[in-house]
Biopython code that builds the backbone (N, CA, C, O; Angstrom):
import numpy as np
from Bio.PDB.StructureBuilder import StructureBuilder

atoms = [
    (1, "MET", "N", (33.119, 28.690, -11.996)),
    (1, "MET", "CA", (32.419, 26.856, -11.261)),
    (1, "MET", "C", (32.798, 26.530, -12.762)),
    (1, "MET", "O", (32.767, 27.136, -13.833)),
    (2, "THR", "N", (33.246, 25.025, -12.227)),
    (2, "THR", "CA", (33.591, 24.559, -13.283)),
    (2, "THR", "C", (32.054, 23.698, -13.248)),
    (2, "THR", "O", (31.033, 23.791, -12.568)),
    (3, "ALA", "N", (32.733, 22.416, -14.907)),
    (3, "ALA", "CA", (31.443, 21.685, -14.967)),
    (3, "ALA", "C", (31.125, 20.542, -13.918)),
    (3, "ALA", "O", (30.083, 19.944, -13.649)),
    (4, "SER", "N", (32.417, 20.467, -13.427)),
    (4, "SER", "CA", (32.288, 18.867, -13.051)),
    (4, "SER", "C", (31.559, 19.539, -11.304)),
    (4, "SER", "O", (31.020, 18.704, -10.579)),
    (5, "SER", "N", (31.637, 21.013, -10.831)),
    (5, "SER", "CA", (31.178, 21.142, -9.575)),
    (5, "SER", "C", (29.943, 21.657, -9.554)),
    (5, "SER", "O", (29.481, 21.997, -8.465)),
    (6, "LYS", "N", (29.035, 21.843, -10.958)),
    (6, "LYS", "CA", (27.825, 21.940, -11.270)),
    (6, "LYS", "C", (26.631, 20.595, -11.399)),
    (6, "LYS", "O", (25.401, 20.617, -11.353)),
    (7, "ILE", "N", (27.853, 19.183, -11.620)),
    (7, "ILE", "CA", (27.160, 18.024, -11.896)),
    (7, "ILE", "C", (27.022, 17.505, -10.330)),
    (7, "ILE", "O", (26.069, 17.041, -9.704)),
    (8, "LEU", "N", (28.031, 17.713, -10.072)),
    (8, "LEU", "CA", (28.144, 17.079, -8.059)),
    (8, "LEU", "C", (26.955, 18.098, -7.478)),
    (8, "LEU", "O", (26.215, 17.653, -6.600)),
    (9, "ASP", "N", (26.759, 19.506, -7.974)),
    (9, "ASP", "CA", (25.707, 20.075, -7.524)),
    (9, "ASP", "C", (24.132, 19.303, -7.572)),
    (9, "ASP", "O", (23.455, 18.925, -6.616)),
    (10, "HIS", "N", (23.841, 19.228, -8.978)),
    (10, "HIS", "CA", (22.849, 18.640, -9.462)),
    (10, "HIS", "C", (22.553, 17.065, -9.015)),
    (10, "HIS", "O", (21.463, 16.532, -9.225)),
    (11, "GLN", "N", (23.635, 16.412, -8.391)),
    (11, "GLN", "CA", (23.364, 14.777, -8.402)),
    (11, "GLN", "C", (22.887, 15.076, -6.787)),
    (11, "GLN", "O", (21.899, 14.412, -6.471)),
    (12, "SER", "N", (23.468, 16.038, -5.623)),
    (12, "SER", "CA", (22.924, 15.649, -4.274)),
    (12, "SER", "C", (21.840, 16.697, -4.901)),
    (12, "SER", "O", (21.814, 17.255, -3.804)),
    (13, "ASN", "N", (21.354, 17.106, -5.312)),
    (13, "ASN", "CA", (19.663, 17.558, -5.093)),
    (13, "ASN", "C", (19.103, 16.451, -5.251)),
    (13, "ASN", "O", (18.573, 15.813, -4.341)),
    (14, "GLN", "N", (19.179, 16.043, -6.672)),
    (14, "GLN", "CA", (18.418, 14.496, -6.530)),
    (14, "GLN", "C", (18.199, 13.743, -5.295)),
    (14, "GLN", "O", (17.208, 13.181, -4.827)),
    (15, "ASN", "N", (19.505, 13.904, -4.867)),
    (15, "ASN", "CA", (19.724, 12.149, -3.813)),
    (15, "ASN", "C", (18.671, 13.156, -2.862)),
    (15, "ASN", "O", (17.668, 12.575, -2.449)),
    (16, "ARG", "N", (18.788, 14.291, -2.568)),
    (16, "ARG", "CA", (18.041, 15.336, -1.468)),
    (16, "ARG", "C", (16.434, 14.181, -1.973)),
    (16, "ARG", "O", (15.943, 13.134, -1.551)),
    (17, "ARG", "N", (16.169, 15.046, -2.934)),
    (17, "ARG", "CA", (14.881, 15.165, -3.010)),
    (17, "ARG", "C", (14.468, 13.560, -3.494)),
    (17, "ARG", "O", (13.261, 13.484, -3.725)),
    (18, "LYS", "N", (14.955, 12.706, -3.628)),
    (18, "LYS", "CA", (14.894, 11.370, -3.283)),
    (18, "LYS", "C", (14.394, 10.428, -1.978)),
    (18, "LYS", "O", (13.497, 9.589, -1.899)),
    (19, "ASP", "N", (15.606, 11.056, -0.740)),
    (19, "ASP", "CA", (15.725, 10.965, 0.475)),
    (19, "ASP", "C", (14.189, 11.750, 1.127)),
    (19, "ASP", "O", (13.776, 11.802, 2.286)),
    (20, "GLU", "N", (13.869, 12.049, 0.426)),
    (20, "GLU", "CA", (12.532, 12.724, 0.933)),
    (20, "GLU", "C", (11.275, 12.305, 0.394)),
    (20, "GLU", "O", (10.255, 12.193, 1.075)),
    (21, "ILE", "N", (11.339, 12.112, -0.630)),
    (21, "ILE", "CA", (10.110, 11.261, -0.989)),
    (21, "ILE", "C", (10.290, 9.617, -0.615)),
    (21, "ILE", "O", (9.484, 8.821, -1.096)),
    (22, "ARG", "N", (11.292, 9.185, 0.190)),
    (22, "ARG", "CA", (11.480, 7.850, 0.763)),
    (22, "ARG", "C", (11.014, 8.197, 1.425)),
    (22, "ARG", "O", (9.932, 7.628, 1.282)),
    (23, "ASN", "N", (10.865, 9.190, 2.715)),
    (23, "ASN", "CA", (10.510, 9.725, 4.076)),
    (23, "ASN", "C", (9.575, 9.365, 4.075)),
    (23, "ASN", "O", (9.107, 8.741, 5.028)),
    (24, "THR", "N", (8.889, 9.644, 2.907)),
    (24, "THR", "CA", (7.503, 10.468, 3.400)),
    (24, "THR", "C", (6.296, 8.721, 3.304)),
    (24, "THR", "O", (6.436, 7.641, 2.730)),
    (25, "THR", "N", (5.099, 9.378, 4.298)),
    (25, "THR", "CA", (4.460, 7.941, 5.138)),
    (25, "THR", "C", (3.237, 8.087, 4.814)),
    (25, "THR", "O", (3.014, 9.296, 4.870)),
    (26, "VAL", "N", (2.353, 7.558, 4.517)),
    (26, "VAL", "CA", (0.857, 7.438, 4.098)),
    (26, "VAL", "C", (0.368, 7.762, 5.958)),
    (26, "VAL", "O", (1.249, 7.463, 6.764)),
    (27, "GLN", "N", (-0.583, 8.173, 6.377)),
    (27, "GLN", "CA", (-0.540, 7.958, 7.904)),
    (27, "GLN", "C", (-2.824, 7.085, 7.217)),
    (27, "GLN", "O", (-3.891, 7.357, 6.667)),
    (28, "TRP", "N", (-2.231, 6.325, 7.731)),
    (28, "TRP", "CA", (-3.845, 5.952, 7.360)),
    (28, "TRP", "C", (-4.707, 5.910, 8.108)),
    (28, "TRP", "O", (-4.439, 5.399, 9.195)),
    (29, "PRO", "N", (-6.233, 6.459, 7.863)),
    (29, "PRO", "CA", (-7.088, 6.062, 9.463)),
    (29, "PRO", "C", (-7.117, 4.861, 10.018)),
    (29, "PRO", "O", (-7.144, 3.741, 9.507)),
    (30, "ALA", "N", (-7.108, 5.263, 11.271)),
    (30, "ALA", "CA", (-7.720, 3.874, 11.825)),
    (30, "ALA", "C", (-8.684, 3.011, 11.808)),
    (30, "ALA", "O", (-8.450, 1.908, 12.302)),
    (31, "GLU", "N", (-9.691, 3.217, 11.376)),
    (31, "GLU", "CA", (-10.270, 2.473, 10.494)),
    (31, "GLU", "C", (-10.031, 1.256, 9.561)),
    (31, "GLU", "O", (-10.347, 0.067, 9.615)),
    (32, "VAL", "N", (-9.354, 2.021, 8.693)),
    (32, "VAL", "CA", (-8.291, 1.206, 7.402)),
    (32, "VAL", "C", (-7.169, 0.885, 8.031)),
    (32, "VAL", "O", (-6.293, 0.693, 7.188)),
    (33, "ARG", "N", (-6.731, 0.717, 9.242)),
    (33, "ARG", "CA", (-5.598, 0.395, 9.502)),
    (33, "ARG", "C", (-5.963, -1.013, 9.848)),
    (33, "ARG", "O", (-5.456, -2.058, 9.438)),
    (34, "VAL", "N", (-7.214, -0.775, 10.913)),
    (34, "VAL", "CA", (-7.829, -2.546, 11.426)),
    (34, "VAL", "C", (-8.177, -3.247, 10.040)),
    (34, "VAL", "O", (-7.779, -4.410, 9.982)),
    (35, "LEU", "N", (-8.811, -2.795, 8.962)),
    (35, "LEU", "CA", (-9.161, -3.376, 7.896)),
    (35, "LEU", "C", (-7.889, -4.098, 7.059)),
    (35, "LEU", "O", (-7.846, -5.216, 6.546)),
    (36, "ARG", "N", (-7.000, -3.173, 7.108)),
    (36, "ARG", "CA", (-5.658, -3.505, 6.204)),
    (36, "ARG", "C", (-4.867, -4.710, 7.614)),
    (36, "ARG", "O", (-3.860, -5.329, 7.269)),
    (37, "GLU", "N", (-5.154, -4.826, 8.393)),
    (37, "GLU", "CA", (-4.518, -5.570, 8.957)),
    (37, "GLU", "C", (-5.175, -6.921, 9.654)),
    (37, "GLU", "O", (-4.597, -7.905, 10.115)),
    (38, "THR", "N", (-6.534, -6.631, 9.571)),
    (38, "THR", "CA", (-7.086, -8.435, 9.116)),
    (38, "THR", "C", (-6.775, -8.528, 7.743)),
    (38, "THR", "O", (-5.726, -9.119, 7.486)),
    (39, "LEU", "N", (-7.315, -8.166, 6.970)),
    (39, "LEU", "CA", (-7.002, -8.422, 5.861)),
    (39, "LEU", "C", (-5.334, -9.373, 5.435)),
    (39, "LEU", "O", (-5.296, -10.414, 4.779)),
    (40, "ARG", "N", (-4.579, -8.923, 5.801)),
    (40, "ARG", "CA", (-3.037, -8.863, 5.507)),
    (40, "ARG", "C", (-3.055, -10.538, 6.635)),
    (40, "ARG", "O", (-2.547, -11.568, 6.190)),
    (41, "GLU", "N", (-3.766, -10.490, 8.167)),
    (41, "GLU", "CA", (-3.830, -11.602, 8.639)),
    (41, "GLU", "C", (-4.912, -12.921, 7.766)),
    (41, "GLU", "O", (-4.802, -14.130, 7.970)),
    (42, "MET", "N", (-5.786, -12.348, 6.922)),
    (42, "MET", "CA", (-6.520, -13.432, 6.292)),
    (42, "MET", "C", (-5.783, -13.624, 5.247)),
    (42, "MET", "O", (-6.168, -14.704, 4.798)),
    (43, "ASN", "N", (-5.202, -13.344, 4.786)),
    (43, "ASN", "CA", (-3.814, -14.015, 3.196)),
    (43, "ASN", "C", (-2.679, -14.623, 4.145)),
    (43, "ASN", "O", (-1.754, -15.126, 3.507)),
    (44, "GLU", "N", (-2.566, -14.677, 5.438)),
    (44, "GLU", "CA", (-1.507, -15.974, 6.155)),
    (44, "GLU", "C", (-3.149, -16.934, 6.753)),
    (44, "GLU", "O", (-3.203, -18.123, 7.067)),
    (45, "GLN", "N", (-3.537, -16.593, 6.750)),
    (45, "GLN", "CA", (-4.383, -18.015, 7.349)),
    (45, "GLN", "C", (-4.720, -18.327, 5.586)),
    (45, "GLN", "O", (-4.396, -19.482, 5.310)),
    (46, "TYR", "N", (-5.097, -17.815, 4.785)),
    (46, "TYR", "CA", (-4.906, -18.704, 3.465)),
    (46, "TYR", "C", (-3.325, -19.062, 2.889)),
    (46, "TYR", "O", (-3.318, -19.609, 1.786)),
    (47, "GLU", "N", (-2.750, -18.953, 3.161)),
    (47, "GLU", "CA", (-1.309, -19.696, 2.852)),
    (47, "GLU", "C", (-1.586, -20.672, 3.552)),
    (47, "GLU", "O", (-2.050, -21.576, 2.857)),
    (48, "VAL", "N", (-1.512, -20.962, 4.779)),
    (48, "VAL", "CA", (-0.919, -22.059, 5.719)),
    (48, "VAL", "C", (-2.630, -23.202, 5.261)),
    (48, "VAL", "O", (-2.589, -24.319, 4.745)),
    (49, "MET", "N", (-3.734, -22.544, 5.607)),
    (49, "MET", "CA", (-5.377, -23.035, 5.213)),
    (49, "MET", "C", (-5.038, -24.206, 3.512)),
    (49, "MET", "O", (-5.374, -25.387, 3.429)),
    (50, "ASN", "N", (-4.239, -23.302, 2.269)),
    (50, "ASN", "CA", (-3.916, -24.391, 1.462)),
    (50, "ASN", "C", (-2.563, -25.503, 1.430)),
    (50, "ASN", "O", (-2.446, -26.549, 0.790)),
    (51, "LEU", "N", (-1.607, -24.834, 2.383)),
    (51, "LEU", "CA", (-0.394, -25.759, 2.692)),
    (51, "LEU", "C", (-0.992, -27.053, 3.125)),
    (51, "LEU", "O", (-0.589, -28.119, 2.658)),
    (52, "GLY", "N", (-1.999, -26.976, 4.059)),
    (52, "GLY", "CA", (-2.292, -28.105, 5.506)),
    (52, "GLY", "C", (-3.729, -28.793, 4.776)),
    (52, "GLY", "O", (-4.597, -29.350, 5.448)),
    (53, "ASP", "N", (-3.773, -28.686, 3.738)),
    (53, "ASP", "CA", (-4.568, -30.063, 3.011)),
    (53, "ASP", "C", (-4.353, -31.291, 3.250)),
    (53, "ASP", "O", (-3.276, -31.438, 3.827)),
    (54, "PRO", "N", (-4.747, -31.975, 3.114)),
    (54, "PRO", "CA", (-4.532, -33.817, 3.230)),
    (54, "PRO", "C", (-4.884, -33.966, 1.855)),
    (54, "PRO", "O", (-5.586, -33.281, 1.111)),
    (55, "PRO", "N", (-4.187, -35.097, 1.678)),
    (55, "PRO", "CA", (-4.352, -35.433, -0.570)),
    (55, "PRO", "C", (-5.847, -35.847, -0.233)),
    (55, "PRO", "O", (-6.592, -35.850, -1.213)),
    (56, "ASP", "N", (-6.353, -36.158, 0.852)),
    (56, "ASP", "CA", (-7.677, -36.892, 0.322)),
    (56, "ASP", "C", (-8.863, -35.815, 0.407)),
    (56, "ASP", "O", (-10.071, -36.055, 0.430)),
    (57, "THR", "N", (-8.148, -34.428, 0.454)),
    (57, "THR", "CA", (-9.375, -33.488, 0.438)),
    (57, "THR", "C", (-10.367, -33.725, -0.620)),
    (57, "THR", "O", (-10.000, -34.534, -1.472)),
    (58, "PRO", "N", (-11.444, -33.255, -0.759)),
    (58, "PRO", "CA", (-12.187, -33.298, -2.487)),
    (58, "PRO", "C", (-12.061, -31.814, -2.931)),
    (58, "PRO", "O", (-12.529, -30.851, -2.323)),
    (59, "ILE", "N", (-11.332, -31.784, -4.123)),
    (59, "ILE", "CA", (-11.517, -31.045, -4.830)),
    (59, "ILE", "C", (-12.534, -29.695, -4.607)),
    (59, "ILE", "O", (-12.227, -28.511, -4.471)),
    (60, "SER", "N", (-13.684, -30.264, -4.622)),
    (60, "SER", "CA", (-14.850, -29.266, -4.755)),
    (60, "SER", "C", (-15.029, -28.734, -3.048)),
    (60, "SER", "O", (-15.806, -27.793, -2.887)),
    (61, "GLU", "N", (-14.298, -29.339, -1.721)),
    (61, "GLU", "CA", (-14.124, -28.511, -0.766)),
    (61, "GLU", "C", (-13.275, -26.881, -1.034)),
    (61, "GLU", "O", (-13.426, -25.682, -0.801)),
    (62, "ILE", "N", (-12.448, -27.715, -1.594)),
    (62, "ILE", "CA", (-11.239, -27.012, -1.835)),
    (62, "ILE", "C", (-11.484, -26.013, -2.528)),
    (62, "ILE", "O", (-10.854, -25.028, -2.143)),
    (63, "ASN", "N", (-12.385, -25.771, -3.729)),
    (63, "ASN", "CA", (-12.903, -24.346, -4.463)),
    (63, "ASN", "C", (-14.050, -23.673, -3.389)),
    (63, "ASN", "O", (-14.211, -22.467, -3.203)),
    (64, "ALA", "N", (-14.794, -24.768, -2.745)),
    (64, "ALA", "CA", (-15.889, -23.840, -2.619)),
    (64, "ALA", "C", (-14.937, -22.880, -0.772)),
    (64, "ALA", "O", (-15.607, -21.910, -0.416)),
    (65, "ARG", "N", (-13.665, -23.139, 0.143)),
    (65, "ARG", "CA", (-12.894, -23.164, 0.363)),
    (65, "ARG", "C", (-12.459, -21.611, -0.257)),
    (65, "ARG", "O", (-12.619, -20.534, 0.316)),
    (66, "ASN", "N", (-11.968, -21.811, -1.368)),
    (66, "ASN", "CA", (-10.641, -20.579, -1.851)),
    (66, "ASN", "C", (-12.335, -19.463, -2.298)),
    (66, "ASN", "O", (-12.353, -18.288, -1.931)),
    (67, "ARG", "N", (-13.457, -20.014, -3.006)),
    (67, "ARG", "CA", (-14.613, -18.973, -3.448)),
    (67, "ARG", "C", (-14.919, -18.197, -1.656)),
    (67, "ARG", "O", (-14.374, -17.101, -1.529)),
    (68, "ALA", "N", (-15.547, -18.603, -0.651)),
    (68, "ALA", "CA", (-15.557, -18.187, 0.439)),
    (68, "ALA", "C", (-14.446, -17.101, 0.920)),
    (68, "ALA", "O", (-14.748, -15.925, 1.121)),
    (69, "TRP", "N", (-13.223, -17.576, 1.074)),
    (69, "TRP", "CA", (-11.814, -16.769, 0.949)),
    (69, "TRP", "C", (-12.270, -15.622, 0.486)),
    (69, "TRP", "O", (-12.669, -14.599, 1.042)),
    (70, "SER", "N", (-12.092, -16.105, -1.174)),
    (70, "SER", "CA", (-11.927, -14.379, -2.254)),
    (70, "SER", "C", (-13.324, -14.123, -1.871)),
    (70, "SER", "O", (-13.509, -13.977, -3.079)),
    (71, "ARG", "N", (-14.191, -13.977, -1.486)),
    (71, "ARG", "CA", (-15.628, -13.144, -1.063)),
    (71, "ARG", "C", (-15.123, -12.729, -0.208)),
    (71, "ARG", "O", (-14.386, -11.764, -0.412)),
    (72, "ASN", "N", (-15.243, -13.152, 0.903)),
    (72, "ASN", "CA", (-14.132, -12.139, 2.207)),
    (72, "ASN", "C", (-13.213, -11.395, 1.825)),
    (72, "ASN", "O", (-13.399, -10.267, 2.283)),
    (73, "ARG", "N", (-12.129, -11.469, 1.089)),
    (73, "ARG", "CA", (-11.332, -10.813, 0.676)),
    (73, "ARG", "C", (-11.867, -9.587, -0.107)),
    (73, "ARG", "O", (-11.234, -8.536, -0.009)),
    (74, "VAL", "N", (-12.817, -9.628, -0.764)),
    (74, "VAL", "CA", (-13.558, -8.642, -1.573)),
    (74, "VAL", "C", (-13.982, -7.406, -1.013)),
    (74, "VAL", "O", (-13.983, -6.202, -1.267)),
    (75, "LYS", "N", (-14.508, -8.593, 0.261)),
    (75, "LYS", "CA", (-15.955, -7.444, 1.056)),
    (75, "LYS", "C", (-14.635, -6.124, 1.925)),
    (75, "LYS", "O", (-14.712, -4.911, 2.117)),
    (76, "TYR", "N", (-13.650, -7.067, 2.213)),
    (76, "TYR", "CA", (-12.774, -6.422, 3.514)),
    (76, "TYR", "C", (-12.481, -5.266, 2.309)),
    (76, "TYR", "O", (-12.984, -4.230, 2.744)),
    (77, "LEU", "N", (-11.833, -4.980, 0.870)),
    (77, "LEU", "CA", (-11.081, -4.692, 0.266)),
    (77, "LEU", "C", (-12.235, -3.677, -0.160)),
    (77, "LEU", "O", (-11.894, -2.519, 0.082)),
    (78, "GLU", "N", (-13.580, -3.791, -0.760)),
    (78, "GLU", "CA", (-14.437, -2.949, -0.708)),
    (78, "GLU", "C", (-14.690, -1.580, 0.472)),
    (78, "GLU", "O", (-14.583, -0.377, 0.231)),
    (79, "ALA", "N", (-15.113, -2.360, 2.000)),
    (79, "ALA", "CA", (-14.475, -1.682, 3.035)),
    (79, "ALA", "C", (-13.519, -0.853, 3.141)),
    (79, "ALA", "O", (-13.909, 0.283, 3.411)),
    (80, "ILE", "N", (-12.091, -1.008, 3.004)),
    (80, "ILE", "CA", (-11.518, -0.405, 2.645)),
    (80, "ILE", "C", (-11.491, 1.288, 2.027)),
    (80, "ILE", "O", (-11.290, 2.400, 2.515)),
    (81, "GLN", "N", (-11.843, 0.681, 0.576)),
    (81, "GLN", "CA", (-12.026, 1.262, -0.372)),
    (81, "GLN", "C", (-13.147, 2.391, 0.271)),
    (81, "GLN", "O", (-12.940, 3.603, 0.310)),
    (82, "ASP", "N", (-14.275, 1.764, 0.722)),
    (82, "ASP", "CA", (-14.954, 3.382, 1.062)),
    (82, "ASP", "C", (-14.943, 3.848, 1.962)),
    (82, "ASP", "O", (-15.163, 5.054, 1.852)),
    (83, "SER", "N", (-14.715, 3.363, 3.385)),
    (83, "SER", "CA", (-13.661, 4.209, 4.096)),
    (83, "SER", "C", (-13.042, 5.364, 3.829)),
    (83, "SER", "O", (-13.439, 6.499, 4.092)),
    (84, "LEU", "N", (-11.826, 4.957, 3.175)),
    (84, "LEU", "CA", (-10.647, 6.216, 2.033)),
    (84, "LEU", "C", (-12.028, 6.756, 1.470)),
    (84, "LEU", "O", (-12.295, 7.757, 2.136)),
    (85, "PHE", "N", (-12.706, 6.599, 0.828)),
    (85, "PHE", "CA", (-13.408, 7.443, -0.299)),
    (85, "PHE", "C", (-14.271, 8.497, 0.879)),
    (85, "PHE", "O", (-14.129, 9.719, 0.937)),
    (86, "ARG", "N", (-15.116, 7.721, 1.705)),
    (86, "ARG", "CA", (-15.881, 8.905, 2.995)),
    (86, "ARG", "C", (-14.890, 9.466, 3.656)),
    (86, "ARG", "O", (-15.208, 10.178, 4.609)),
    (87, "ARG", "N", (-14.315, 9.399, 3.527)),
    (87, "ARG", "CA", (-12.637, 10.758, 4.256)),
    (87, "ARG", "C", (-12.264, 11.627, 3.366)),
    (87, "ARG", "O", (-12.261, 12.847, 3.532)),
    (88, "TYR", "N", (-11.855, 10.902, 2.157)),
    (88, "TYR", "CA", (-11.183, 11.480, 0.931)),
    (88, "TYR", "C", (-12.649, 12.746, 0.915)),
    (88, "TYR", "O", (-12.316, 13.877, 1.270)),
    (89, "GLN", "N", (-14.275, 12.542, 0.499)),
    (89, "GLN", "CA", (-15.311, 13.458, 0.206)),
    (89, "GLN", "C", (-15.070, 14.124, 2.005)),
    (89, "GLN", "O", (-14.797, 15.310, 2.189)),
    (90, "LEU", "N", (-15.208, 13.281, 2.988)),
    (90, "LEU", "CA", (-15.572, 14.543, 3.791)),
    (90, "LEU", "C", (-14.208, 15.413, 4.009)),
    (90, "LEU", "O", (-14.248, 16.236, 4.923)),
    (91, "GLY", "N", (-13.149, 15.318, 3.342)),
    (91, "GLY", "CA", (-11.647, 16.457, 3.325)),
    (91, "GLY", "C", (-10.719, 16.118, 4.714)),
    (91, "GLY", "O", (-9.935, 16.907, 5.242)),
    (92, "GLU", "N", (-11.033, 14.676, 5.179)),
    (92, "GLU", "CA", (-10.268, 14.289, 6.713)),
    (92, "GLU", "C", (-8.832, 13.614, 5.841)),
    (92, "GLU", "O", (-7.708, 13.603, 6.343)),
    (93, "PHE", "N", (-9.141, 13.100, 4.520)),
    (93, "PHE", "CA", (-8.062, 12.458, 4.386)),
    (93, "PHE", "C", (-6.728, 13.422, 3.303)),
    (93, "PHE", "O", (-6.603, 13.405, 2.079)),
    (94, "LYS", "N", (-6.341, 13.778, 3.796)),
    (94, "LYS", "CA", (-5.178, 14.798, 2.806)),
    (94, "LYS", "C", (-3.794, 13.294, 2.595)),
    (94, "LYS", "O", (-3.297, 12.365, 3.231)),
    (95, "LYS", "N", (-3.720, 14.192, 0.791)),
    (95, "LYS", "CA", (-2.596, 13.466, -0.115)),
    (95, "LYS", "C", (-1.382, 14.057, 0.729)),
    (95, "LYS", "O", (-1.110, 15.209, 1.065)),
    (96, "PRO", "N", (-0.584, 12.503, 1.004)),
    (96, "PRO", "CA", (0.834, 13.386, 1.793)),
    (96, "PRO", "C", (1.429, 14.588, 0.318)),
    (96, "PRO", "O", (1.377, 14.379, -0.894)),
    (97, "LYS", "N", (1.894, 15.667, 0.986)),
    (97, "LYS", "CA", (3.016, 16.793, -0.087)),
    (97, "LYS", "C", (4.194, 16.000, -0.484)),
    (97, "LYS", "O", (5.057, 15.637, 0.316)),
    (98, "LEU", "N", (4.202, 15.710, -1.909)),
    (98, "LEU", "CA", (5.686, 15.474, -2.181)),
    (98, "LEU", "C", (6.369, 17.034, -2.305)),
    (98, "LEU", "O", (5.951, 18.157, -2.590)),
    (99, "PRO", "N", (7.799, 16.365, -1.883)),
    (99, "PRO", "CA", (8.539, 17.314, -2.550)),
    (99, "PRO", "C", (8.031, 17.563, -4.424)),
    (99, "PRO", "O", (7.469, 16.739, -5.145)),
    (100, "THR", "N", (8.538, 19.164, -4.821)),
    (100, "THR", "CA", (8.198, 19.331, -6.188)),
    (100, "THR", "C", (9.459, 19.983, -6.524)),
    (100, "THR", "O", (9.905, 20.962, -5.927)),
    (101, "PRO", "N", (10.317, 19.065, -8.054)),
    (101, "PRO", "CA", (10.930, 19.710, -8.495)),
    (101, "PRO", "C", (11.877, 21.398, -8.566)),
    (101, "PRO", "O", (11.541, 22.569, -8.742)),
    (102, "ARG", "N", (12.679, 20.946, -8.413)),
    (102, "ARG", "CA", (13.372, 22.483, -7.914)),
    (102, "ARG", "C", (13.446, 23.230, -9.075)),
    (102, "ARG", "O", (14.155, 22.485, -9.751)),
    (103, "THR", "N", (13.103, 24.596, -10.080)),
    (103, "THR", "CA", (13.333, 25.088, -11.200)),
    (103, "THR", "C", (14.826, 25.781, -11.003)),
    (103, "THR", "O", (15.048, 26.265, -9.893)),
    (104, "LYS", "N", (15.901, 25.860, -12.050)),
    (104, "LYS", "CA", (16.548, 26.620, -11.685)),
    (104, "LYS", "C", (16.858, 27.755, -12.590)),
    (104, "LYS", "O", (16.838, 27.600, -13.811)),
    (105, "HIS", "N", (17.126, 28.825, -12.067)),
    (105, "HIS", "CA", (17.034, 30.319, -11.805)),
    (105, "HIS", "C", (18.652, 30.402, -12.033)),
    (105, "HIS", "O", (19.536, 30.232, -11.194)),
    (106, "ASP", "N", (18.787, 30.764, -13.640)),
    (106, "ASP", "CA", (20.214, 31.596, -13.562)),
    (106, "ASP", "C", (20.655, 32.697, -13.548)),
    (106, "ASP", "O", (21.871, 32.873, -13.476)),
]
sb = StructureBuilder()
sb.init_structure("model")
sb.init_model(0)
sb.init_chain("A")
sb.init_seg("    ")
for serial, (resi, resn, name, xyz) in enumerate(atoms, 1):
    if name == "N":
        sb.init_residue(resn, " ", resi, " ")
    sb.init_atom(name, np.array(xyz, "f"), 0.0, 1.0, " ", f" {name:<3s}", serial, name[0])
structure = sb.get_structure()
């Protein structure tokens, strides 16, 4: 076997492992999926809300709205974190198994 064929074999193994890792997806629990979708919608609403302010809107009103949005966002993030932590503690939520590097035996 020549040196060039060994390099090609090694490269093809690396590409295969990258494809396996890329195809690994996390299966979120249903409760967390709902919270994540709501958080995504909140982020979209926040962007629209900030773009639609008329020029004569008082800065205090804008700041109050931003603080309220931030508090709601933190609540959703904490709910997601708590839900995942509970499921992880109960053993219902398993980490995805990623491929391990193969050892070469001569």
